[in-house]
N, C-alpha and C positions, 0 to 999 in steps of 0.2 A: 492535660492539653491534648496529648496524643489520642487518648480515648475519646475526647470530644470530637476530634477530627474524624476518627473512625465511625463514630455514631452518625455523622452527617453524610458519610459516603455509603451508597447503597450498591447493590450488585455483587458480583462474584469477587470475594476477597482475594482469591488467587490472582486474578487479573490485575487488581490494584497492586498487589505485591510485585508482579512481573513488571508493571509500569515503573515502579520505584527502582527496582534493581536495574532495569535497562537504562533508566535516566541517569543513575549514578555512574554506571559503567560508561555511558556515553560521555559524561563530563570528564572522566579520567582519560578516556581514549582521545578525545578531541584536544584536551590540554597537552597531551603527550605528542600528538600528531602535528600540531600547528606550529611547532617551533621554527621549522625551515620557512614556512609561509610567512610567519611574523617577521623573520629576519629580512626576507625579500621585500616585504611591505614597509620595513623600517619602523615597526611598532612592537610593543611587548606582547608576549604570548597571552598575557592576562586579558588583553583587549578582545581576542577571539573567544576566550573562555567566558568572559562576561556576556558577550553577545549571544553565545550559545546558551548560556544559563538563562538569559531573558526569554529566549524562545522555548526552552524547556519548561520554565515556570508558566509562560503564557499557554503552552500546550496543555499542561496539567489543569490550568484554570478552565480552558475550553472543554477539556474532557469532563471536568466536574459539572459544568453547566449543561453539557450535552447529555450527560447521564441522568440529570434531573428531569429533562423534558420527556414526556410520554412518547415512546418510540413511534406511536401511530401518527404523530404529527409530522414525522419525517416523510410520510407518503406525500403530503401536500408540498413540503419543502422540495422534494425531488423534482416536481414539475417546474418550480422556479429555477432550480439549479440547471436543469436541462435547457430551459429557455435561455439562460445566461451562457451556459457552457458551449453550445454549438457555435454561435457567432464569435465567442472568445477564442475558441480553437482555430477558427478560420482567420481571425485577426492575427493570431500568433504566427500562423504560417506565412502570412503576407507581410506583416510589419513587426514581428517579434524580434528580440535580440538574437543574433545568430552566433553560435559557437560551434566550431568544427562542422560548418555547413549545415547546422541544425538549428532551426528557429523554434525553440522550446519555451522561451521566457518572455514575459511582458513585464513592464515596469509600472508599479503602482504610483500614481501621481502623489505629490506632496511629500510622502515619506521616502520616495525614491528606492523602494524595495522591489526586487524582482522575484517572480515566482513562476513555477512551471504550471501551465494551465492543465496539463495532463493530471496533476494531483487532484484538482477540482473535478475533472472529467471522470476519474475513477469513482469518486464518491457519488457523483451525480448519476452515472449509469447504473451502478449497483443498486442504489436506492430506488431509482426509476424502474428497473427491471423487477425488483421485489414488489413494487406497487402494481405494475402491470400484470404480473403473474398472479397476484392475489385477486385483483379485480376481475380477471378474465377466467377464473377457475371454472365457472359454469359453462363457458363456451370456449375452453382453452384450445380446442382443435379447429376452431373456425378460422379459416385462412384470412379472410378479409378483416374481420373484427379484432382478432387476437394475434395471429401469426405475423402478418405483414408489418404492423406497428412495432412489434418486438424485434423482428429481424432488421427492420429499417433503422431503429435506434442503435442496435449493436453494430451493424456494418458502417453506419455513418460516423459514429464516434471512433470506431477502429481505424478507418481510413484517414480521418483528420489527425489522429495521434501518430499513426504509423509513418506518415510522410516525414516526420521529424524525430520520432522516438519509437522505433520498431519493437524493441524489447518490451517496453511498457504496454504497447498495443497488443502484442501477442499474449502477455500474461492476463491482461484485462479481457481479451477475447476468450481465453481458457476459462476464466472465472464465470463469464457470461454463459458459456456452454454448460458448466456445472449447475448454474442456477436454472437453466432451461430443463435440465434433467430432473432436478429436484422439483421444479414447478410442473411436472407431468406433461411437458411438451412431447409430442410423439417422436419416435426415433426417426421417422421419415423427414419430419420438419427440421429436426436437429441436424440431420445430414445435409439438408438443403442450406441451412445456415453455415455449416462447416465448409460446404462447397463454395458458397459466396465469399466467406472469409479467405479461403485458399486462393481464389481468383484475385482478390484484392491484394493478398500477400505477395503473390507472384508479380503482380503489377508494380508494387512498391519496390520489390527487390531488383527487378530487371529494368524498370522504367522510371523509378522514383529519383528525386534529386540527390539522394545519398547512396545510390546503387554502387558506386565505386568503394565507398566506405564499408558497406556491408560485405562486398566481395573480398576486400582486403582483410577484414576481420575474420571471416570464415576461413580463408586460405591460411591465415596466420595460425588459427586454432588447429586446423587439420594438418598443416605441414609446418610446424614451428622451426624445424631445422632448415627449411628453405626460405623462410621469411626474412625480410629486412630487419636488421637489429633494432632499428628505431621502432618499427611496428610491433616487434615482440618484446619491447622493453618493459612495458607494464606487467605483462604476464610473468616474465622472468624475474623481475624484482619482487613480485608477490610470492613466487615460489621460494626465492631466497629467504624472505622474511619468515615464511612458514617453516622451512627446513632448519633454520637456525634457532627457532623457538624451543625445540626439544619438548620434553614432557611437561616441565613446569615453567618454561619461559625465562626471559631475562629479567623480569621484574617490571613493575609499573614505571614508565618514564625512561626505560633503558633501551628503547628501540634504536637501532642504527639504520635500518632500512627506511625509516621515515624521511631520511635525508635524500633518498634516491627514488623512493616509490611515489609515482604521481598520485595525487589525491588520497593520501593515507588516512585522511580524516572523513572521507565520504565513500567513494566507490570501493576502495580497498581497505576499509577500516577493519574488516575481519582478519586480513593478513597481519595487520599491526597488532591486533588483539592476541593472535596466536603467537606472534614473536615475543610479546611481553608477558603473556599469561600461559603460554605453552599449549600443549594438546589438551590439558585439563581445562583451560579457559575456553578453548574452541568448542570442545564437547559440551561444556557447561552451557555455553550460549545456545548451542543447538537444542539442548534439552529444554531450555527456557521457552523457546519458540514452540517446541512440541507440546509442552505442558499447556501453553496458551491455546494451541489448536484443540487439544483434548478438552479443556474447560469450555471452549466455544461450542464444541460438538455436544457437550452435555446441555448447554443452553439451548441449542437448536432442537434437540430431542425433547426437552422439557417445555418448550414454548407452546402454549395452547393455541396460538394464532399463527396462521400461515405467513402473514407479513413479517412478524417478528422472527420466525424461523428462517425465512429467506434472507432477511436483512442481516442477521447474525452470521449465517452461513456465507453469504457473499463477501462481507467485509473481512471475516476471519480468514477465508481462503485467499483473498487478495493480499492481506498482510503477510500471511505465512509463505505463500508462493514467492512474494517479493523478497522476503528474508532469505529463503533458500536459493533463489536465483543469484542474489548478491554473494552469498557464501560459495556457491558453485563456481562463479567466475573467479573468486579469489584463490581457490585451490586448483584452478585449471580444468574444471569440468565443463566449461562453456566458453564461448568467445567473449571478449571484453564488451561490456555494456556499461551504461551509466545509471544503474539501478542502485539507490541507496539502501542501507540496512535500517529497517523501521525502528525509530526511537533511539538509534545508536549513532548513525552517521550524522555529521554536522550538516545542518540545513536550516533554512528559514521557514518559509511557509509550508514546506513539505512536512515538517514536524507538526505544524498546526493542523493540517488536514489529516495526518495520521492520528493525532490525538482526538480529533472529532470522531474518526472511525472507531477508535477504542471506546469513546464515550457513548456512541450509539449502541455498540455491543453491550456495554454495561447497562444501558437503559433497558434493553430487552431482558437482561439478566435480573435487573431490579423488578421488572414486572413479574417475572417467573417466581422470584422470592416472595413478593408480596402476596401473590395468589396462593403459594404453598403455605405461607404462614396463616393466611385467612382460611385455609382449608377449601379453596375454590379452584384448585388446579383442574378438577374435572367439573365443568359447568353442567347445571341442570338444563333441561330443554328450554325453560323460560329464560334462564340467564344467557344461553346461547343465542336466542332470538334477540335479546336486548343488546348483547355484545356485537352481534352482527349488524344491528341497526346503528349502534354508536360508531362502529368501525367504518360503516358506509358513509356516515356523515363526515367523519374526520378525513377519510381517504378522498371523498368526492368533492368536498367543498373547500378545503384549504389549498 
């Protein structure tokens, strides 16, 4: 049965293995971390575990179906996602559920499930940029036809996310710049995009609705000894969890800081993992994400199509940067943010969107493997012409 499942999965086997390992680790961490939350809610810990398991299974299913779809079709899908994402981000700012003065969530009717619209926006912008950079390669330096639409999409999504979720917006902006560099946008134009992003960033920090929150978190990070105890509470409890973990940790389920650490199942799940699995567990998790990035770089360099390479690069950079941002906050290398650890933190729709991103990367990897096996990794002139025509049809009409 296991071999039959493996035969039906395509793409990089290492990435599939990483997904399995992270999913299992996530179930163990969430089950351990939600004890206090379950007590406050008056339910059993198993209730949170089962809900999380459902999203994990659903995410793997989405990943499987996403990797079966020819990655070139995501070019057309990206247009639809952008058309949906922009008004959805605006709606979230105006009417979304507000937590800590941040409107990041909207509620899905009927099922009454909330999700962060920035999760969809990340997927939409990265796929859309990959599409635009691929289509505009012949006139990539044309300001009106290529540069302005690309800059406009990046800055618009950035400001709509940054007003409520600055950390996610900054990471997405950084990934966008990396894609512009890979996509052969001129250094001068990239600097203009960076300048535009910097102006928007300063406006959000000094004039935005959450300016006091940003100021407080930065001051707490830079001067923890002078900060209010309540404001420094999260960072301090995280450091205690890490310090008491030692080399090999206290063992699965034996965390004590989960009773004090805010959000040990999401934002600070890395601190709980180090407390229970020690330095060995923490380093092991870092290595897993580094291996994932390495395998994605191999996919990018082996992809014969520009769109596939840009797609895999953007999504892999986004997931890896998010992972290391979460871990950096947990160990005190950055101010507190609300960034989850991909495929490990407890979450609903964020797991589903992350799984789709993994699936798209595997779709590119599947295409690379199929061409390698068929001996067509290097196309002939005739094949290049046909592939260019087919790609144009798929990218332009869907």
